[in-house]
C-alpha positions in Angstrom: -0.1 -0.1 -0.1 1.6 3.6 -1.1 1.9 6.1 1.4 -1.0 9.4 0.9 1.5 11.9 1.3 0.8 15.9 1.7 3.5 18.6 0.9 3.3 21.6 2.3 6.4 24.1 1.6 7.0 27.9 2.8 6.9 30.2 0.4 11.1 30.3 0.1 12.0 30.2 -4.0 13.7 26.9 -3.2 11.4 25.4 -0.8 8.5 25.7 -3.6 11.1 24.0 -6.1 11.7 21.6 -3.6 7.7 21.1 -3.6 7.0 20.9 -7.2 9.5 18.6 -7.8 8.7 15.6 -5.3 4.6 16.8 -6.0 5.4 16.0 -9.5 7.4 12.5 -8.4 5.0 11.8 -5.9 2.3 13.0 -5.8 -0.1 15.3 -3.9 -2.6 14.3 -1.4 -4.8 16.1 1.2 -3.4 16.9 4.5 -7.2 15.3 6.1 -6.6 12.1 5.2 -2.9 11.7 4.9 -0.4 9.2 6.1 1.9 11.6 6.4 2.5 15.6 5.6 6.1 16.7 4.4 6.9 20.3 5.5 9.6 21.9 3.5 11.6 25.4 4.5 13.2 25.8 8.0 13.0 25.3 11.4 9.9 28.3 11.6 8.0 26.6 8.5 8.3 23.0 10.8 6.8 25.3 14.2 3.8 26.7 12.1 2.9 22.9 10.3 3.2 21.6 13.9 1.0 24.3 15.1 -1.5 24.3 12.4 -1.9 20.6 12.4 -1.6 19.6 15.9 -5.1 18.0 15.4 -4.3 15.9 12.3 -2.9 12.6 13.6 -0.7 12.5 10.7 2.9 12.7 11.3 4.8 15.7 10.0 8.3 14.9 8.2 10.3 17.7 7.8 13.0 18.4 4.9 15.5 21.4 5.4 14.9 24.2 2.9 15.6 26.8 5.0 19.3 27.5 7.2 19.5 25.8 10.8 17.1 22.9 10.3 17.1 21.4 13.5 13.7 19.4 13.2 14.2 19.2 9.6 15.8 16.2 8.0 18.4 16.2 5.4 16.9 17.3 1.7 16.9 14.4 -1.2 13.8 14.3 -3.7 15.1 10.2 -4.3 14.0 7.1 -1.8 11.3 9.3 -0.2 9.1 6.6 0.1 11.9 4.5 2.0 12.7 7.4 4.0 9.1 7.5 5.4 8.7 4.2 6.4 12.3 3.6 8.0 11.5 7.0 9.8 11.3 7.1 13.9 9.1 9.1 15.6 9.3 11.5 18.5 6.5 12.5 20.4 6.5 16.3 22.1 4.0 18.2 24.2 3.7 22.1 24.0 3.6 24.4 26.3 0.3 27.1 27.2 0.5 30.3 27.7 -1.9 32.6 29.4 -1.4 35.9 29.6 -3.1 38.7 31.5 -2.3 42.4 29.7 -3.0 45.3 31.6 -6.3 46.0 30.3 -7.6 43.3 31.7 -7.4 41.4 28.1 -6.9 37.5 28.0 -4.7 36.1 25.5 -3.7 31.9 24.8 -1.4 30.8 22.8 0.9 27.3 22.7 4.4 26.8 22.2 6.5 24.1 20.9 10.2 25.4 22.1 9.2 28.4 24.5 7.0 30.8 25.8 9.7 33.7 27.4 8.7 37.2 28.6 10.6 40.0 27.3 10.9 43.7 28.3 9.6 46.1 25.8 11.0 49.5 26.8 14.8 51.0 27.6 15.0 49.6 31.6 15.3 46.4 32.8 11.6 44.1 33.2 11.4 43.5 37.1 9.7 40.2 37.5 8.2 37.6 40.8 8.1 34.0 39.8 5.8 31.2 41.3 6.0 27.9 41.0 2.8 25.8 41.6 1.5 28.7 43.7 4.3 29.2 45.7 6.7 32.6 45.2 10.1 30.8 44.4 11.5 34.6 43.4 10.5 37.7 45.1 12.1 39.9 42.1 14.2 38.9 39.3 15.2 42.7 36.9 16.2 41.0 33.7 16.4 41.7 30.0 13.9 38.3 29.7 13.2 35.2 31.2 11.4 31.8 29.4 10.3 28.9 30.2 11.6 25.8 27.3 11.1 22.3 26.4 13.4 19.7 25.7 12.5 20.2 22.4 12.9 24.0 22.1 16.4 23.6 24.6 18.7 24.0 22.3 16.8 27.5 20.6 16.9 30.9 22.5 16.9 29.2 25.4 20.7 27.8 25.0 21.2 31.1 23.2 20.9 32.6 26.8 23.0 29.7 28.5 20.3 27.7 29.5 20.8 23.7 29.6 20.1 21.7 26.6 17.4 18.9 28.0 17.8 15.1 26.9 14.2 14.6 24.8 13.0 12.4 26.9 13.2 14.1 30.3 10.1 15.1 31.5 11.8 18.8 33.0 11.3 22.3 31.4 14.2 24.9 31.4 13.3 28.3 33.0 16.3 31.0 31.9 17.2 34.4 32.8 18.2 37.0 29.9 20.8 39.2 31.1 19.6 38.8 34.6 21.2 42.0 36.7 19.2 41.2 40.4 20.3 38.4 41.6 23.0 38.8 39.2 24.4 34.9 39.4 20.9 33.7 38.8 21.7 31.4 35.5 17.4 29.6 36.2 15.8 26.4 37.2 15.2 23.1 36.0 11.1 22.1 36.6 9.6 19.0 36.6 6.8 18.9 33.7 4.0 19.0 35.9 4.9 22.4 37.1 2.7 25.3 36.9 4.6 28.7 36.4 3.2 32.1 36.6 5.1 35.3 35.9 4.0 38.4 37.1 5.4 41.8 36.1 6.2 44.2 38.8 5.9 47.6 37.8 4.6 47.2 34.3 3.4 50.8 33.4 7.4 51.6 34.0 8.8 49.0 32.4 6.3 47.6 30.5 7.3 43.5 29.2 5.6 41.6 26.1 5.7 38.0 25.9 5.7 35.2 22.8 4.7 32.1 22.6 6.8 30.8 19.9 7.1 33.6 18.0 3.3 34.7 18.7 3.7 38.0 20.7 1.2 39.8 23.4 1.9 43.0 24.7 1.9 45.0 28.1 1.6 41.7 30.0 1.2 41.9 33.4 0.9 38.2 34.5 1.9 34.9 32.3 0.7 31.3 33.3 2.9 28.3 31.7 2.8 25.2 31.8 3.4 21.7 29.4 -0.1 20.6 27.6 -0.3 17.0 27.5 -3.4 16.7 25.6 -1.8 18.0 22.8 1.1 15.5 21.0 3.0 16.6 18.0 4.5 13.7 16.1 7.8 14.6 14.1 9.3 11.7 12.4 13.4 11.9 11.7 15.6 9.5 9.8 17.2 6.5 11.7 19.8 7.9 13.6 19.3 11.2 13.3 16.5 11.8 15.7 16.2 14.5 18.3 18.0 12.6 21.0 21.1 12.3 18.8 20.4 16.1 18.1 20.3 16.8 21.8 23.5 15.0 22.3 25.7 16.4 19.3 24.8 19.9 20.0 27.0 19.3 23.3 30.2 18.7 21.9 29.8 21.2 19.1 
């Protein structure tokens, strides 16, 4: 039985060219009812595809037509059916974010990589951090802070000097960006079940924005973050090149 493949591509010319070549070679099925979705682009497009198809049971197999391609497989138009049949599956759960703004509005979003808070003005942010309803840090003065999943730990989190987490670890990384007080605080590891709340202190003078995988919310006063186990993203990788291997390899370069 042949695989029913649905192709999707970013707007980049190199991705569009690959899409044309692959659909001509393998055909193109509607995403609903497809056995697998093949995403052509970079990591940003892969995240968009995973969010857009989260209610679709078909797994997503990415081929890199972008830059870094951490979530992608190497592009090759030949042997795709064999690669898909041999692919290894990783299942990841996103984070859920609930942000309340100064005007009282509430915004919800999901993040596969991380939820971040960033200063939105010239002065550093002042944040209070609670975990499972208990205040753990009364005041963090910083450019920002984030909570990252294992899958997202090599992205913004790693750039902010946060730890790389094994893909199977039931933990989340909390990392500060340019912490001023406490000056030496580098973050924390939290159980996956933890519920985190950031409260913005002095939001009028020191405004803060929140982002969930690049979906931005301005002028937040509280941001609640937790893992969302009810949503499972299925990602396919070539054998020996899955997320676990990539996370280990990333620590030795």
